[in-house]
C-alpha positions as CSV (number, residue, x, y, z in Angstrom):
1,M,-7.8,16.3,-18.0
2,I,-9.4,16.6,-14.5
3,R,-6.5,15.0,-13.3
4,V,-3.7,17.0,-15.0
5,M,-5.4,20.3,-14.2
6,S,-5.1,19.3,-10.2
7,M,-2.0,18.6,-10.7
8,I,-1.3,21.8,-12.4
9,A,-3.3,23.6,-9.5
10,F,-0.9,21.9,-6.5
11,M,2.2,23.2,-8.4
12,L,1.0,26.7,-8.9
13,F,0.0,26.7,-4.5
14,W,3.3,25.2,-4.5
15,Q,5.3,28.1,-6.4
16,L,2.9,30.3,-4.4
17,A,3.8,29.5,-1.2
18,V,7.6,29.1,-1.9
19,M,7.1,32.8,-2.2
20,L,5.9,33.1,1.3
21,F,8.8,30.8,3.0
22,K,12.5,31.2,2.9
23,P,13.4,29.0,0.1
24,D,15.3,26.5,2.6
25,L,11.9,25.8,3.9
26,L,10.3,24.9,1.1
27,P,12.5,24.9,-2.3
28,A,11.0,25.7,-5.6
29,P,9.6,23.1,-7.8
30,L,12.1,23.6,-10.4
31,A,14.8,23.4,-7.8
32,V,13.2,20.0,-6.7
33,M,13.4,19.2,-10.2
34,Q,16.7,19.6,-10.8
35,N,17.9,17.5,-7.7
36,L,15.6,14.9,-8.7
37,F,17.2,14.6,-12.1
38,G,20.7,14.7,-10.5
39,H,20.1,11.9,-8.2
40,I,18.8,10.1,-11.0
41,S,21.9,10.6,-13.0
42,S,24.1,9.4,-10.1
43,G,22.0,6.2,-10.1
44,E,21.6,6.7,-6.2
45,L,18.2,6.9,-6.1
46,P,17.1,4.1,-8.8
47,H,19.5,1.9,-6.9
48,H,17.4,3.0,-3.7
49,L,14.5,2.9,-5.1
50,A,14.2,-0.6,-6.8
51,I,15.3,-2.2,-3.0
52,T,12.2,-0.4,-1.7
53,L,9.8,-1.1,-4.4
54,R,10.8,-4.7,-4.2
55,R,10.0,-4.9,-0.3
56,I,6.9,-3.5,-0.9
57,A,6.0,-5.8,-3.3
58,I,6.8,-8.7,-1.6
59,S,4.9,-7.5,1.5
60,F,1.9,-6.8,-0.7
61,V,1.5,-9.8,-2.0
62,F,1.9,-11.6,1.5
63,A,-0.2,-9.1,3.2
64,M,-3.1,-9.4,0.5
65,L,-3.1,-13.5,0.3
66,L,-3.0,-13.9,4.2
67,G,-5.3,-11.2,4.9
68,S,-7.7,-12.0,2.6
69,A,-7.7,-15.5,3.6
70,L,-8.2,-15.1,6.9
71,G,-11.0,-12.6,5.8
72,L,-12.8,-14.5,4.0
73,L,-12.4,-17.9,7.0
74,M,-14.1,-15.0,9.3
75,G,-16.7,-14.1,6.8
76,H,-17.9,-17.6,6.2
77,F,-17.6,-19.3,9.6
78,K,-18.8,-17.0,12.5
79,R,-16.9,-19.6,15.4
80,F,-13.8,-18.5,13.5
81,D,-14.8,-14.7,13.4
82,L,-16.0,-14.7,17.5
83,W,-12.5,-16.1,18.1
84,A,-10.6,-14.1,15.8
85,D,-12.3,-11.1,16.2
86,S,-10.5,-9.7,19.5
87,L,-7.7,-10.6,17.9
88,M,-7.6,-8.8,14.7
89,T,-8.9,-5.4,16.8
90,L,-6.0,-5.8,18.7
91,A,-3.6,-6.0,15.8
92,L,-5.7,-3.0,14.4
93,N,-5.0,-0.8,17.0
94,V,-1.5,-1.7,18.2
95,P,1.0,1.3,16.7
96,A,3.2,-0.1,13.7
97,L,5.9,1.3,15.4
98,V,5.2,-1.0,18.0
99,T,5.2,-4.1,15.9
100,I,8.3,-2.5,13.9
101,I,10.5,-2.1,17.1
102,L,9.3,-5.7,18.4
103,C,10.4,-7.5,14.8
104,F,13.7,-5.8,14.4
105,I,14.1,-6.8,18.9
106,W,12.9,-10.3,18.0
107,F,14.8,-11.0,14.8
108,G,17.1,-8.9,14.4
109,L,18.5,-5.7,12.1
110,N,17.8,-8.0,9.2
111,E,15.6,-8.2,5.5
112,T,13.1,-10.8,7.2
113,A,12.5,-8.4,10.2
114,A,11.7,-5.8,8.0
115,L,9.3,-7.8,6.1
116,I,7.4,-9.2,8.5
117,A,6.7,-5.8,10.3
118,V,4.9,-4.5,7.3
119,I,3.3,-7.4,6.4
120,V,2.1,-8.0,10.3
121,N,1.1,-4.4,10.6
122,K,-1.4,-4.8,7.2
123,T,-3.0,-8.1,7.0
124,P,-5.7,-6.8,9.4
125,N,-6.7,-4.3,7.5
126,I,-7.2,-6.5,4.6
127,A,-8.8,-9.0,6.7
128,V,-11.4,-6.6,8.2
129,T,-12.0,-5.7,4.5
130,M,-12.4,-8.6,2.8
131,R,-14.6,-9.8,6.2
132,E,-17.0,-7.7,4.8
133,G,-17.3,-8.8,1.7
134,A,-17.4,-12.3,2.4
135,R,-20.7,-11.4,4.4
136,A,-21.8,-9.5,1.6
137,I,-22.3,-12.3,-0.3
138,D,-25.7,-12.8,-2.5
139,K,-26.2,-16.8,-1.6
140,R,-29.4,-16.1,-3.5
141,L,-26.8,-16.4,-6.4
142,L,-25.2,-19.3,-5.6
143,D,-28.3,-21.2,-5.2
144,V,-29.5,-20.2,-8.4
145,A,-26.1,-21.4,-9.8
146,K,-26.6,-24.4,-7.7
147,A,-29.5,-25.3,-9.0
148,Y,-29.1,-24.9,-12.9
149,Q,-26.2,-27.0,-11.5
150,L,-23.1,-25.4,-12.8
151,P,-19.8,-27.0,-11.9
152,A,-18.5,-25.5,-8.7
153,L,-15.1,-24.1,-10.5
154,R,-17.5,-21.8,-13.0
155,T,-19.5,-20.9,-9.8
156,F,-16.9,-19.7,-7.8
157,G,-15.1,-17.6,-11.2
158,K,-18.4,-16.6,-12.4
159,V,-20.6,-16.0,-9.2
160,Y,-18.6,-15.9,-6.1
161,L,-15.9,-14.0,-7.1
162,P,-17.3,-11.1,-9.3
163,Q,-18.9,-10.1,-5.8
164,L,-15.8,-10.3,-4.0
165,Y,-13.8,-8.1,-6.7
166,P,-15.1,-4.6,-5.3
167,Y,-14.1,-5.7,-1.4
168,F,-10.4,-7.1,-3.0
169,L,-10.0,-3.8,-5.2
170,A,-10.4,-1.4,-2.0
171,A,-8.3,-3.7,0.1
172,A,-5.5,-3.5,-2.4
173,R,-6.1,0.4,-3.1
174,G,-5.9,1.0,1.1
175,G,-3.3,-2.0,1.1
176,L,-0.7,0.0,-1.4
177,A,-1.3,3.2,0.2
178,L,-0.6,2.2,3.7
179,V,2.6,-0.4,2.5
180,W,4.6,1.7,1.5
181,K,4.4,4.3,4.0
182,I,5.3,1.4,6.8
183,V,7.5,0.5,4.7
184,L,9.6,3.7,4.5
185,V,9.2,3.7,8.5
186,V,11.0,0.3,8.7
187,E,13.8,1.1,6.5
188,L,14.1,4.7,8.7
189,L,14.7,2.9,11.8
190,G,16.3,-0.5,10.7
191,C,17.7,-0.4,7.1
192,S,20.6,0.5,5.6
193,D,19.5,0.5,2.2
194,G,16.1,1.8,0.8
195,V,14.0,5.4,0.4
196,G,13.4,5.0,3.9
197,F,17.1,5.2,4.8
198,Q,18.2,8.0,2.7
199,L,15.4,10.0,3.9
200,S,16.5,9.5,7.4
201,L,20.3,10.6,6.4
202,F,18.6,13.6,4.7
203,F,16.9,14.5,8.0
204,Q,20.0,14.6,9.3
205,Y,21.8,16.9,6.8
206,F,18.6,19.2,7.3
207,D,18.3,18.6,2.9
208,I,14.8,19.4,2.0
209,T,15.0,19.5,-1.6
210,S,16.2,15.9,-1.6
211,V,13.3,14.6,0.7
212,L,11.1,16.4,-1.7
213,A,12.7,15.0,-5.0
214,Y,12.7,11.0,-3.6
215,T,8.9,11.6,-2.5
216,L,8.1,13.4,-5.7
217,A,9.7,10.3,-7.4
218,F,7.9,7.9,-5.2
219,A,4.6,9.7,-5.8
220,C,5.1,9.1,-9.8
221,I,5.3,5.4,-8.9
222,I,2.4,5.1,-7.1
223,F,0.9,7.3,-9.6
224,A,1.7,4.5,-12.2
225,I,0.8,1.5,-10.4
226,E,-2.8,3.3,-9.7
227,G,-3.3,4.4,-13.1
228,G,-1.5,1.9,-15.3
229,I,-2.7,-1.4,-13.7
230,L,-5.1,-0.7,-10.2
231,R,-7.8,1.5,-12.6
232,P,-7.6,-0.8,-15.9
233,W,-7.9,-3.9,-13.6
234,E,-11.0,-2.2,-11.5
235,R,-13.0,-1.3,-15.3
236,R,-11.9,-4.7,-16.3
237,V,-13.1,-7.4,-13.1
238,L,-16.0,-4.5,-12.4
239,Q,-17.3,-4.7,-16.2
240,W,-20.3,-7.1,-15.4
241,R,-21.8,-4.5,-13.2
């Protein structure tokens, strides 16, 4: 209920802001909704949105797998952590735009380059989060499991993994928030389809209403993923606490 009220308050604030600015600079919520339904009925928005969501899904999965593996290795093996720490610091501080441009130069303006650019940009953040999770593992619980001679697989699933869930969820939430933003930049710079490409066209035409319509559609998808997948998953995996 509180979330619904916050969205209503946002819409009222938006409408109030429209009264203070020119309509061509900030369209009214109703105008944006009408524009949104127009793009949906034409099939244009579903087409480009599906392409962008596919890129987000692929990049997110690969970044989570690679980042989690690196983070756990860094958290459990000090020598590997010392070797990789400087590289992670460098990767975290290189601007995403630089990585995107380099990937397009090296691999060409294609789908592979776009996905690599997103994965490379997100993996270090996930690795750092998962490294902290590995460091926070309570080894006393593992010793207890060993003393009771629990099978290795059961120890991993019932003792080790539950301690990592909060960090994995934090990495997933942060990863999703960052990945879709990077994907849009990648599409804007070097793709001929997707939401980012459409936004670049709307920018050239100064079509603010369409920009906001696409943004609204994307926000609805993100809210659906958050409320329909991440929150239920969080409640389920953290119920042991």
